[in-house]
VOGU-3710 file (C-alpha; in Angstrom, 3 decimals, decimal comma):
1> xxxxxxxxxx> 23,172/-36,274/0,622  21,503/-37,351/-2,604  23,263/-37,539/-5,895  21,197/-36,286/-8,802  23,619/-34,853/-11,580  27,142/-35,633/-11,810  28,070/-31,810/-11,208  24,876/-30,915/-9,031  24,635/-32,368/-5,179  21,958/-31,244/-2,899
11> xxxxxxxxxx> 22,269/-31,278/0,915  19,423/-31,885/3,579  20,156/-28,576/4,988  19,196/-25,647/2,825  18,156/-27,578/-0,470  21,011/-25,132/-2,102  23,343/-26,324/-5,078  26,925/-26,711/-3,276  30,046/-25,580/-5,275  32,128/-28,513/-7,427
21> xxxxxxxxxx> 35,490/-28,320/-8,193  34,268/-28,340/-11,670  33,228/-24,253/-10,789  37,024/-23,273/-13,167  37,630/-21,016/-15,461  40,024/-22,120/-18,108  42,537/-19,597/-18,045  45,017/-17,982/-21,414  48,337/-18,456/-20,098  50,888/-16,208/-22,055
31> xxxxxxxxxx> 54,259/-18,090/-22,380  57,195/-15,977/-21,440  61,001/-16,723/-21,882  63,020/-17,649/-18,644  65,653/-19,211/-16,871  65,470/-22,431/-15,004  65,843/-22,203/-11,216  63,735/-19,438/-10,599  62,259/-18,751/-7,103  59,190/-17,264/-6,151
41> xxxxxxxxxx> 59,077/-14,241/-3,034  55,703/-13,143/-1,637  56,102/-9,164/-1,133  54,507/-7,340/2,250  51,344/-6,303/0,218  50,866/-10,163/-0,712  51,955/-10,550/-4,186  54,129/-12,717/-5,595  57,653/-11,861/-7,159  59,234/-14,035/-9,694
51> xxxxxxxxxx> 63,173/-14,012/-9,002  65,271/-14,360/-12,400  68,412/-14,749/-13,521  70,567/-11,562/-13,112  68,726/-10,145/-10,150  65,549/-9,002/-12,136  62,228/-9,701/-10,503  58,941/-9,773/-12,384  55,690/-8,900/-10,775  53,332/-12,297/-11,666
61> xxxxxxxxxx> 49,884/-11,328/-11,868  46,901/-12,649/-10,298  44,086/-14,788/-11,361  40,597/-12,888/-10,585  37,393/-14,727/-11,343  34,533/-12,076/-12,534  30,867/-12,973/-12,152  30,242/-12,806/-15,875  33,385/-15,735/-15,782  31,043/-17,630/-13,175
71> xxxxxxxxxx> 28,122/-17,206/-15,773  30,030/-18,486/-18,596  31,630/-21,640/-16,644  29,765/-25,323/-17,005  30,442/-26,344/-13,610  28,251/-25,495/-10,790  25,692/-22,911/-9,437  25,293/-21,753/-5,970  24,284/-18,666/-4,066  26,869/-16,794/-5,441
81> xxxxxxxxxx> 27,874/-16,253/-1,392  31,575/-17,614/-1,684  32,235/-16,196/-5,651  34,503/-12,658/-5,424  32,323/-9,968/-6,711  33,882/-6,598/-7,186  31,182/-4,245/-8,716  28,014/-6,197/-7,491  29,460/-5,593/-3,561  28,928/-3,210/-0,753
91> xxxxxxxxxx> 32,318/-1,492/-1,032  32,020/-0,999/-4,186  28,516/0,981/-3,872  29,849/3,297/-1,191  32,570/3,928/-3,157  30,255/5,300/-6,211  28,552/7,618/-3,304  31,752/8,827/-2,023  33,176/9,406/-5,582  29,792/11,281/-6,390
101> xxxxxxxxxx> 30,404/13,622/-3,084  33,517/14,596/-4,126  32,574/15,598/-7,495  29,694/17,565/-6,552  31,880/19,689/-3,624  34,733/20,490/-5,837  31,936/21,800/-8,804  31,918/18,699/-10,749  28,177/18,002/-10,617  28,034/17,550/-14,359
111> xxxxxxxxxx> 30,707/14,335/-13,990  28,686/13,051/-11,356  25,780/9,880/-11,527  22,540/9,989/-11,270  22,145/7,745/-8,456  18,880/5,558/-8,425  17,708/2,356/-5,717  14,839/0,619/-6,741  13,367/-1,359/-3,546  11,917/-4,869/-4,218
121> xxxxxxxxxx> 8,973/-5,987/-1,730  10,975/-9,234/-0,223  14,177/-7,663/0,896  11,812/-4,661/2,556  9,992/-6,969/4,420  12,920/-8,943/5,319  14,149/-6,044/7,053  10,802/-4,968/8,431  10,622/-8,065/10,615  14,257/-8,070/11,762
131> xxxxxxxxxx> 14,012/-4,911/12,670  10,039/-5,043/14,353  8,696/-1,949/11,722  5,741/-2,100/9,630  6,268/-2,616/5,885  5,943/1,321/4,829  7,761/2,095/7,410  11,028/-0,118/6,871  10,734/1,038/2,860  10,757/4,641/3,940
141> xxxxxxxxxx> 13,346/4,729/6,397  15,462/2,567/3,788  14,830/5,537/1,571  15,682/7,897/3,994  18,885/5,488/4,506  20,455/5,857/1,017  19,418/9,193/0,299  21,552/10,318/3,412  24,058/8,319/1,784  23,782/10,198/-1,592
151> xxxxxxxxxx> 21,133/8,295/-3,762  19,283/10,997/-5,800  16,230/9,034/-5,857  14,711/6,049/-4,629  12,217/3,909/-5,906  9,637/0,921/-5,710  9,693/-2,151/-7,933  5,823/-2,425/-8,092  5,875/-0,981/-11,309  8,135/-3,411/-12,894
161> xxxxxxxxxx> 6,630/-6,265/-11,176  3,461/-5,411/-12,732  5,077/-5,278/-16,293  6,320/-8,716/-15,854  3,235/-10,102/-15,079  1,204/-8,927/-17,399  3,810/-9,577/-20,523  4,021/-12,771/-18,662  0,009/-13,861/-19,133  0,456/-11,927/-22,935
171> xxxxxxxxxx> 3,325/-14,779/-23,497  1,345/-17,508/-21,706  -1,847/-17,172/-23,874  0,342/-16,849/-27,210  2,446/-20,156/-26,472  -1,207/-21,711/-25,300  -2,721/-21,226/-28,544  0,579/-21,501/-30,805  0,992/-25,196/-28,952  1,601/-27,830/-31,019
181> xxxxxxxxxx> 2,321/-25,555/-34,288  6,121/-25,538/-33,751  5,796/-22,143/-34,311  6,418/-20,166/-31,158  8,187/-21,705/-27,918  6,511/-24,245/-26,089  4,296/-25,663/-23,225  4,997/-26,215/-19,990  6,404/-22,530/-19,719  7,917/-22,195/-16,798
191> xxxxxxxxxx> 8,631/-18,770/-15,045  11,955/-16,889/-15,443  12,537/-14,453/-13,350  14,713/-16,406/-10,711  18,603/-16,357/-11,804  19,197/-19,217/-9,901  16,620/-21,265/-11,865  18,212/-20,088/-15,144  21,704/-20,825/-14,353  21,089/-24,136/-13,617
201> xxxxxxxxxx> 18,752/-24,975/-16,436  21,628/-23,270/-19,304  24,601/-25,068/-17,560  22,874/-28,883/-16,718  20,144/-29,081/-19,515  20,431/-26,507/-22,132  19,124/-26,725/-25,028  16,298/-29,286/-24,274  15,245/-27,206/-21,946  15,446/-24,135/-22,336
211> xxxxxxxxxx> 12,289/-23,556/-24,972  10,428/-24,077/-21,925  11,542/-21,170/-20,064  9,511/-17,599/-20,353  11,538/-15,312/-22,083  9,815/-12,424/-20,159  12,199/-10,698/-18,816  12,448/-10,586/-14,240  11,178/-7,547/-12,397  14,796/-6,485/-11,957
221> xxxxxxxxxx> 15,955/-6,405/-15,564  12,236/-4,376/-16,798  13,081/-1,868/-13,794  16,867/-1,712/-15,156  15,156/-0,897/-18,916  13,032/1,404/-16,849  15,391/3,607/-15,015  18,046/3,741/-18,089  16,267/4,459/-20,872  12,482/6,257/-19,407
231> xxxxxxxxxx> 13,582/7,675/-16,435  17,094/8,455/-17,310  15,852/10,752/-20,117  13,636/12,159/-18,295  16,276/13,703/-16,616  18,309/14,616/-19,773  20,925/11,648/-18,442  22,506/8,982/-21,106  21,900/5,681/-19,596  26,205/5,543/-18,674
241> xxxxxxxxxx> 25,193/8,508/-16,672  22,683/6,832/-14,107  24,123/4,433/-11,437  21,338/1,984/-10,887  21,035/-0,303/-7,459  18,590/-2,513/-7,144  17,959/-4,218/-3,154  16,888/-8,095/-3,984  16,495/-10,792/-1,722  19,012/-13,226/-3,043
251> xxxxxxxxxx> 22,425/-13,406/-4,108  21,855/-14,881/-7,792  20,442/-11,495/-8,794  23,756/-9,929/-8,964  25,078/-13,066/-11,459  21,748/-11,585/-13,079  22,513/-7,972/-13,721  26,075/-9,157/-15,017  24,949/-11,203/-17,717  26,100/-9,928/-21,314
261> xxxxxxxxxx> 22,245/-9,747/-22,766  21,508/-7,278/-20,223  24,917/-5,152/-20,750  24,314/-2,215/-24,053  28,125/-2,502/-25,152  26,871/0,704/-27,515  25,873/2,975/-24,358  28,409/1,326/-22,341  25,827/0,393/-19,594  24,245/-1,754/-17,688
271> xxxxxxxxxx> 20,648/-2,203/-16,567  21,329/-2,579/-13,370  24,794/-1,570/-12,294  24,994/-3,176/-8,956  22,804/-5,588/-6,419  22,298/-5,225/-2,698  21,033/-7,937/-0,616  19,105/-7,261/2,589  21,655/-9,045/4,645  24,228/-6,854/3,245
281> xxxxxxxxxx> 22,136/-3,724/3,886  21,802/-5,213/7,463  25,848/-5,060/8,045  26,113/-1,567/6,194  23,781/-0,594/8,878  25,631/-2,254/11,869  28,829/-1,215/10,526  27,652/2,612/10,854  25,625/1,816/14,194  22,782/2,232/12,896
291> xxxxxxxxxx> 19,480/0,833/13,694  16,683/0,422/10,651  14,023/2,519/13,583  16,519/5,408/14,431  16,953/6,200/10,333  15,115/9,119/8,905  12,391/8,408/6,967  12,232/9,664/3,395  9,368/9,421/0,629  9,818/6,879/-1,980
301> xxxxxxxxxx> 9,716/8,931/-5,189  7,279/8,480/-8,042  8,123/9,719/-11,034  5,328/9,768/-13,066  3,020/11,673/-13,993  -0,150/9,317/-13,527  -1,189/9,179/-9,896  -0,175/6,128/-7,599  -2,972/3,187/-7,489  -2,383/2,771/-4,477
311> xxxxxxxxxx> -1,750/5,036/-1,132  0,556/2,610/0,497  4,397/2,566/-0,514  4,383/-1,012/-1,072  1,682/-3,321/-2,526  2,104/-7,205/-3,273  0,052/-9,725/-5,384  -2,636/-12,332/-4,655  -0,528/-15,508/-4,413  3,082/-16,889/-3,712
321> xxxxxxxxxx> 5,660/-14,228/-2,124  8,011/-14,644/-5,658  5,167/-12,682/-7,256  1,971/-14,690/-7,333  2,703/-15,537/-10,878  1,082/-18,885/-11,297  -2,059/-17,341/-9,791  -2,480/-14,459/-12,174  -1,395/-15,731/-15,424  -4,038/-18,503/-14,009
331> xxxxxxxxxx> -6,768/-16,360/-13,395  -6,112/-14,802/-16,452  -5,828/-17,721/-18,561  -8,703/-18,949/-17,304  -10,955/-15,667/-18,428  -9,046/-15,347/-21,727  -8,904/-18,988/-22,915  -12,403/-20,576/-21,469  -14,577/-17,107/-20,420  -14,227/-18,606/-16,512
341> xxxxxxxxxx> -13,580/-15,799/-13,966  -12,747/-18,746/-11,004  -13,026/-16,145/-7,616  -11,498/-18,914/-5,331  -9,099/-21,903/-6,252  -7,453/-23,817/-3,961  -3,695/-25,566/-4,533  -3,233/-29,157/-3,995  -0,065/-30,185/-2,296  1,703/-32,873/-3,603
351> xxxxxxxxxx> 5,220/-34,555/-2,522  5,812/-31,930/-0,061  4,748/-28,048/0,314  7,001/-26,842/-2,114  5,281/-28,486/-4,840  1,778/-27,853/-5,301  -0,716/-27,480/-8,057  -4,184/-26,210/-9,041  -6,591/-27,241/-12,015  -9,272/-25,411/-13,968
361> xxxxxxxxxx> -12,210/-27,318/-15,030  -14,916/-26,740/-17,506  -17,390/-29,100/-18,468  -15,931/-31,852/-16,161  -12,467/-31,959/-17,970  -9,763/-30,294/-16,520  -8,706/-27,307/-19,264  -5,652/-25,918/-17,477  -3,168/-27,252/-15,160  -0,613/-24,964/-13,136
371> xxxxxxxxxx> 1,932/-25,854/-10,265  4,276/-23,865/-8,623  7,694/-26,035/-7,528  10,187/-24,330/-5,738  13,583/-25,708/-4,287  16,135/-27,758/-6,337  14,574/-31,033/-5,408  11,358/-30,252/-6,717  12,964/-28,618/-9,661  14,541/-31,773/-10,803
381> xxxxxxxxxx> 11,543/-33,985/-10,778  9,616/-31,564/-12,777  12,971/-31,584/-15,549  12,317/-35,087/-15,534  8,536/-35,040/-16,470  9,384/-33,223/-19,365  11,907/-34,887/-20,414  9,822/-38,104/-19,923  7,043/-36,428/-21,519  5,258/-37,045/-18,525
391> xxxxxxxxxx> 4,611/-33,368/-17,352  1,022/-32,628/-18,200  1,660/-29,280/-16,893  0,303/-25,959/-18,911  2,580/-23,711/-16,427  5,093/-23,992/-13,668  6,501/-20,980/-11,694  9,853/-22,176/-10,625  11,637/-20,903/-7,874  15,150/-22,218/-6,545
401> xxxxxxxxxx> 14,628/-21,285/-2,860  12,514/-23,500/-0,581  9,713/-21,473/-0,145  10,448/-18,975/-2,838  11,780/-15,495/-2,527  10,951/-14,325/0,658  13,253/-17,416/1,313  16,087/-15,773/-0,857  19,178/-16,650/0,491  20,450/-12,865/0,975
411> xxxxxxxxxx> 17,354/-12,559/3,716  18,540/-11,679/6,972  18,996/-14,311/8,765  16,808/-15,620/11,675  18,398/-14,304/15,609  18,119/-15,708/18,650  16,094/-18,849/19,076  13,624/-17,969/16,157  13,405/-20,746/13,211  13,493/-20,350/9,543
421> xxxxxxxxxx> 10,561/-21,641/9,547  8,773/-19,406/11,779  10,313/-16,227/10,003  8,955/-17,439/6,329  5,386/-17,450/8,213  6,055/-14,305/9,476  7,004/-12,932/6,082  4,273/-14,639/3,914  1,658/-12,898/6,644  3,032/-9,360/5,660
431> xxxxxxxxxx> 2,790/-10,236/2,074  -0,738/-10,927/2,235  -1,159/-8,103/4,569  -0,304/-5,983/1,646  -2,657/-4,087/-0,318  -2,799/-6,008/-4,073  -3,853/-4,517/-7,367  -4,459/-6,773/-10,389  -1,397/-5,681/-12,975  -4,247/-5,021/-15,855
441> xxxxxxxxxx> -5,767/-2,415/-13,781  -2,601/-0,650/-13,339  -3,025/2,752/-15,361  0,489/3,514/-15,412  1,343/0,194/-17,222  -0,619/0,394/-19,548  0,160/4,278/-20,216  3,759/2,884/-20,322  3,218/0,519/-22,477  1,466/3,118/-25,268
451> xxxxxxxxxx> 4,392/5,927/-24,491  7,219/4,128/-23,793  6,822/1,179/-25,674  4,325/2,407/-28,418  2,024/-0,167/-27,909  1,467/-3,763/-26,032  2,409/-6,107/-28,955  4,990/-3,583/-30,734  8,363/-4,436/-32,227  10,017/-1,970/-29,158
461> xxxxxxxxxx> 8,180/-4,182/-26,284  9,098/-7,642/-27,296  12,843/-6,206/-27,039  12,731/-4,299/-24,464  10,588/-7,133/-22,217  11,846/-9,816/-23,262  15,643/-11,373/-23,277  16,945/-14,939/-24,257  19,075/-17,616/-22,710  22,207/-19,773/-23,682
471> xxxxxxxxxx> 23,226/-23,360/-23,513  26,755/-23,632/-21,609  28,633/-26,141/-22,929  30,555/-28,810/-20,963  34,139/-28,307/-20,912  36,376/-31,496/-21,384  38,932/-30,698/-18,750  40,599/-32,909/-16,659  39,314/-31,753/-13,870  35,720/-32,999/-14,921
481> xxx> 36,555/-36,211/-15,125  34,987/-38,167/-12,123  37,407/-41,030/-11,097
//
């Protein structure tokens, strides 16, 4: 085990950061007057009761740790598998479906939620591989599964992914041109779509690293804005009357959805109400005794007037299985800044396959230097380079999981004798086989910029498509002391 931080440890097994005793919540204790010699009794329901003088009893409150508390903690970050999650669980999802069904059956349809499910491509591929299905078939059967539970609408997140890429392209150009002037961001620009990486940056490096991180929202949160503030309005619903579920490849997306930045207090609405992962969907199917290949197909909804850019249910992007951020921004920047159109380019592998770089040369000089850094080992090396002012990259696609989002911490586990490496290879092959479209050629994206956001560079576009980050101050408690 190699140590690189007083609060963080990396194991040789999976490169995820493990929990530590610093993952604590300062609890406010209300003092109450009590006599001496009080006894504690455990009730049949597992609750604790304090036996007070005179035979009186007082039920003791349980300490609860919410996902928001985890975000505010200055200790470890994890893949969140062991965090008690109440509103981000399959049990909560099923409860909402049951409640909606009851309201509809008792003639109270007006009180029922509009349930919208958004499918991300990586978990769909994971489930397709696990059940030996084609990607489009897996998507259609997942749509059938959710609609059988009671979902009103099932969407794919391709439109939000395209939005995130286009907005990231514009943000990079703006940062590059303003580099050295101190009026906008910083170079290198670091990707921000991975909540595990963002959480680590906020807690461990704080104010130093945050200016380098792209302010463009992740596809999940852009989809949240689309569903809650555009599709809801088209359906005559308020954001609070819509229950939005996303299907994602990692547990950290639950942390992201729970951020206060993505909660509208005035409307009492989260952009994303519940995140369900591939492995949780597999568990739900097994609990019901279903095999995904046996679930009836249902169409993926397309609630837009603009026709689909492709006939397929899913499409991918050139580049990495995490969305191709580095490739798309590299191609766009080469054309926008230097008038070059690199049709083909090769990444050079550095320390390991999860740290790669690509350069753009003009007149014999390197004018752009991009990289992809996956896994915390490579992230830590990258951050140290920036701190020592020895980082010459202009943009880095950063993902916490080794091999990126296709290897998310909540993807379906390998079965039988299949190795994780073999699974990743299969998923990468499936992703590359998907039809691709340049996000800037997606007419629907360009139309939504105009009709929904009032223009590509409007104030509304800046508010809806961008977010901010917050340094988490270290807590000075006895539990933080390293003896």
